[in-house]
N, C-alpha and C positions, 0 to 999 in steps of 0.2 A: 916438453909437455904440449899436448895438442889442445888447442882452445876450441870451444864449441860456442858458436854464435846462434842465437835464436832470434829470428825476425821479430820486430816489435809487435806486428799485428797478431802473430801467434801467441805471444805473451798476453796480449789483451784478451784474446779469446779464452785462454786458460784461466785468467783471473776472473773474467765474467762468469765462467762456469762454476767457480767455487763460491760465488755469492748466492745467498738465499733470497728469495723474493720477500719483500716486506709484507707483513700481515695486512690483509684488506680491511680489517676492522679491529678495534681494541675493546674488549669487554670492560665493564666498569663505567660505562658512559650513559647509563639509563637515569632518568629523572622521574620523580613523583612530586606532584603538587596537590595538596588536599586542603579543602576549606571545611573546617569543622564547626558546626553550629548546633544549638539546641533551642527548643521552643519553651519560652517562659510564659506562664500564665499570670497575668497582672491582676491587681485587686478588682478591676472592673470586668474580669473574666475574658478580656481580650488576650490574644496570643502575640508575643513579640519574639522574633528569631534573633538570638544573641550568639556571638562568637564564643567558642570554648577557649578562653584565654589561658595561656600557660598550662595547657592540659598535657598529660602524659600520653605519648604515642608509642605503641609497642608494635614492632614489625618482626615477623618470623619468616624464614625461608630455609632452603637447604643449607644456607651458609650460617645459620644460627639465628639468634635473637638479639636485637638491640633496641634501646629506648632513646627517644628524642622528645623534645617539647615543642608545642605550638607557640606561635608568637602572640602578641597582644591582640591581634586580629583573628586569632584562631586558625592561622595559616601554617601549614607544615610544608617546607620546601626541602627536598632531598635530592642530591645529585651525586654522580660518581658511583651509582649502584650497579652491581653485577646483574646480568640478565637472569631472571628467576621468577618464580611464582610466589607472591607474598600474601600473608595474612596480616591485616592491620587492625589495631584496636586503639581508639582514642578515648580517654576517660578522665573524669575529674569529679570531685565532690560537688554536690549541689551547693551553691553559695549560701543558701539560707537553711539547709537541712543536711547536716553531715552524715545522717543515716542513709541518705540516698546517693547513689552513684550514677552519674551521667555517662553512658557508654554508647559509642557508635563503632561499627566495625565493617570491614570489607574482607571478603575471603576470595582466594584464587585470583588475585590481581597479577596479571602477567605483564612484565615489562621487558623490553629488549634494548640492548645497547644502542644509543643514538636516538632513542624515542623518549617522549615525555608523557606520562600518565597524569591526567587531571580529573579530579572528581570532587564531589561534596559528600561529607559524612554528616548525617543527622543523628545526633545522640538521643537516646531514650532513657528515661529514669528507671533505674533498677533499685528497688528497695532492699536494704539489708534486713531481711525479715527475721533472721534467726540463726540457727546453728549451721556451721560449715566445717568441713575438714580444712585445717589451716596450715599444718606442717606434717610432713611424713619423712621420718628418718629411717632409711632401710638398708643402706649400703654397707654399714659397719665402719669402725674406725680404721685408720692406717695400721696394718699389721700383716704378718705373714703366717699367722696360725689359724686363719679362717674363722676369726671371731666376729660374730654379727648379732649377738644376743642382746645388745643394748638398743634394739629397735623401739620406736614409739610412734604413736599417732597423736596429733594435737588437734583438739576442737576449739572453736571460738564462737562466742555469742556476740554477733555484730549488731544486734538489735538494742533498743533502749529499754527493754523489759526483761523480766525474769522468765527464763524458759525452764522446762522440767525434763529431766533425762529418764524418768521412770519408763522402763520397758523398751527403750530405744535399742535397736540392734546395730551391731558393728560386724561387717562381713568382709571376708576375702573372697573374691570372685575370680578364680583362676582355672576352674574346670571347664568342661564342655569344649574341648579343643576341636571337635568335629563340627561340621555345619558352619554356622555364622560366627562361632567363636565365643569365648567367655564374655559374659555381660550382655550378650545380644538377646533379642526377643526371638528365640528359636522357632517357636510355633505361631508367632504373630498373635499372641493371646494376651498382650498387655503386661508381660512380666519379663524380668531378666533371668537368664539361666546360667548355671555354672557355679553355684554356691559351694565353696569348699570348706570354709570355716564360718560359723555364725555364733557370736557371743552377744549377750544382752546386759543392759543395766538391770539391777534388781527392780521388781515391781511390774506394773502393767501400764500401758499407755493411758494417759488421762489422769493418773495419780500425781500428787504434788509432794512427794517425799524427797526428791533429789533436785534441789534448785540449781540452776545454772545462771549466775548473775550476769547482767549486761556488761559488755566490753571485757569479759574475763575469758581465761583459757582453762581447758581441762586436758591434762596429759594422760594418755592411756599407754602404759608401758607393757611390753611383752613380759618382762619380769621387773617388778618394782623394787630393785635393789641397787646398791652402789656398784656398778660394773667396773669402776676404777680399781677395785680391789683385785680384779683379774687382769685388767689391762689399763695402764695409767692414763692413756689418751682416749679412753672410752667415756661413757656418759654416766653420771650419777643420777639414777632414777629412783632413789630411795624416798624422795619427796613427791613422786608422781601422785596424781589424784586417784588413778585406778590402775589395776593390772589385770591382764588376761589370765586369770587363774582357771586351769582346767581341772575340774573336780573329778574327771574320769581318768586322770593320770596319777600314777603312784609316785611319780618323780618330779612333778611340777613344783616350782618354788612358790611359796606363799608367804609374803611379807605381811605379818599381822597388822602392821601400821598403814598398809595401803589397801583401800577397798577393792573388792573383787568384782570383775565382770564375769558373767556366768556362761559357760559353754552349754549350748542347747542341742549339740550333736553328740550323742553318746558314742557314736562310732569313731569320733576323732579323739584320740588319747594322747596327743602330743601337744607341744607348745603352739600358741598362736604366733606364727612367724610369717613374714611377708617376703616377696621376692626381692632380691638385692638389686636387680636391674629393671624388672618389669612386673607389674601386677595391677589389679583393680581392687579398689576399696570402696565400700558403700556403707552409708548409714541410713537406716530406715526407721519409721515411727514405731514399728512393732505391731502394726495393725494386721499384717499378714504373717501368721506364725507357721504356715505350711510351706517350708522352704524347699521341700522335695520337688515341687513342680515349678519352682522359680519364685521370685519375690515381686509382688505387684509394683509396677512403676509408680502408681499413684501414691504408694506408701513411702517412696524413697525421698529422703531429705537432701542428700548430697552424694555424689559419686566422683571418684578420682581415678584416672588411668595414667600410668607412666610407662614409658618405653625407653630403650637404650638408643634408638635411632629414629630420625624423623621419617624414614622410608618404610617403617614397619606398619602393618595393618592395624587400624583402630577397630576394636570390637565392641566396646561398651556402647549401648544404645544411645543414639543422639538425643533422645528425650531426657536422658540423665546428664549427658555432657557431650558437647560437640567436638571436642578435641582431646589430645593427650599431652602430658608434660614429658620433657626429656629428663632422664634420670642421670645422676652422676655415676662415675665409674665405681666398680666394686672396691671396697676397702679404701675409699678416698677420704673418709671422714666428713664428707659433704652431706647436705640435707636439701630437701625440696620444700619450698614455702611459697605461699601466695604473695604476690607483689604488694597487695594491700590487705591488711588484716580483715578477713571475712569477705574480701572483694570477690564475689562469685558471680561471674557473667555466664556461667555454664559453658565456658570454653577454656579448658585447662591449658591448651597450647599457648594462650596469651595471659592467663591468670597466674601462672606459676613460674618460678625461677629456681635455679640452683644457688644455694648459699654456702659459704665456705665451711660452716660448722653448724651443728644442731643447736637449736634455741628452745628447749622445752619450757613452756610456760611463759615465754616472753617473745616479743617481736624485735628482730634485729634493727 
């Protein structure tokens, strides 16, 4: 047998050619250091800047959302972060008034691996003045029969006083796909456009027949029945406070034990159903009843947009809400809920989170 000898230097050249060059940099090495403070007005009317001790910090980026806490000095130190553009919110209850939320935020914070971003966040008081959309269950339970009829919207009164629901409108805003998109002020005339469904509570704005007590929930069901009779892992909504009953439909379910919201669009003759992955929901005072040319922004109480991907375009007018929430997968049985009951900073990107199961009428 013939033996083949390869010179050592040739072997070294071949071996070196098979090796890959090491990476010049490793992602995940970015750092953020934030000092969070708020201005406290003292009894003598002087102002003292205090740290936001043990405050909740919420960070969102293309990699998702995570929550951390500041330390006793109001400092947040984060390391090992991937290079990305972050939105950051730091919040805590006012130490002497739980109805007030102290909120500071930064948007479009760009950090690169190997760098450290340092800044100060000054929190401002946001009063929990009233009614807000608190939970939206849209995606349907886990199933393979395309069942999603157990949807509901939950409202919460975060104030310390009784509010009244008389004449308040509840809308789905998913039309107007052209131009600026659904929920945008298409003609720059102070309203949002694309109203597809609009229901209302009985009565008129200013009347006091439908009290909404402080720190309480109101569940608005698509159909106020026990959906578990159809699918065991769905939601029992037979005890909902209200249901979207369409009086212009011959087939809509009407549970006589659940009060009815009233359809004010006679051309809509089907159930009030919302998008499984994306949609815009708005509640308004009812002062603007001419929905055909849009609903006046000045009359809007709260708005909520949700999308299936953080890269999708936001269309709801920024004066109603500055962000949008990420939605769970279809037929996952998950729900969307505010991180704090009624905690509305007008930035749904930071205010909302996905929870593992729906919680109609209570907070997880």
